[in-house]
N, C-alpha and C positions, 0 to 999 in steps of 0.2 A: 287215285283219291276220290274216295266217296264222300259228301257231305249230307251229313243226315241230321235230323232231331231225334230224341229220345225213343218217339214212338215207331219212327224207321227202323231203328236198330232193334226193338222188340217186334216188331211186325216181320223183320228178316231174319233174325235169331242170329245177331252178331254182335260183338262188343266194340265198342269204341277204342280205338287206338291211340287218339288225342283229342285233347277238347279246346275249343277255339273260347278263351277268354273273353278276349274284345278285338274290334277291328275299326279302322277310322279312315276315313278320308279327308283331306282338306283342298281348299281354293286359296288360292291367293289373288293380289293384284297381277295382271299378266308381265308386269315388268320383274314381279318376283316370283315367278313361276317355278324357278329351279329350287324355291325353299320348301315347297309344299309336299315333299317326301318326308323331309325329316320332321315338319310341323305335324303329318299323319302318324310318325311313328311314336312320336311326343304324345299326339292324343291318345293311343291306343295301349300306350305304358301306363298312361293316367286312367283311363276306365279299365284297366286291369288290375289296378293299383298296384304296379312293379314299377322298378327303377330299370335302366340301362344295365346297373351290374347285376340284375336279377336274369338276367338272359345271356345264356352262354353262345347262342347260335342265330344269325340270321339268314334268311334266303331272301334275295330280293331282286328283282327285275334289272337286269343289266343297265337299261336307260336311266331308272331312278338310282341305282346305287352311283353311277358318276358324278352325281351333282351333291351326294350325302356323304361320300368316302371320310370327309373329317370329321363325321361323326363316331366312324369306328377307330380313327386312329391311336386310339390310346393302350391298344394291344389286348383289352380285356376280351373283345367279344369277337369270335369266329365269323366270317359271312362267305356266302358263296355269288358267285355273280351267275345267274342265270340267263344265259343268252335266249333271245326270243328270234322267231323266225328260222332263217337260213334255209 
């Protein structure tokens, strides 16, 4: 994956395949750390002016997914576990 701004695309004469609409990070009290991935997803969706129903696929780090699987249990979205390390 290459992440570039519009100038970088023009200089290298390549077309964008995807566009990052928004991103988010979050922090919470240490006792609630396991809720931060869900909060970050909510923030990113809000910044992109999207809802959970607007997204058909998520790719989430394995560690983060384990604490937010309940968000995706409605069967609406597909997701893939991306294992780290190994």
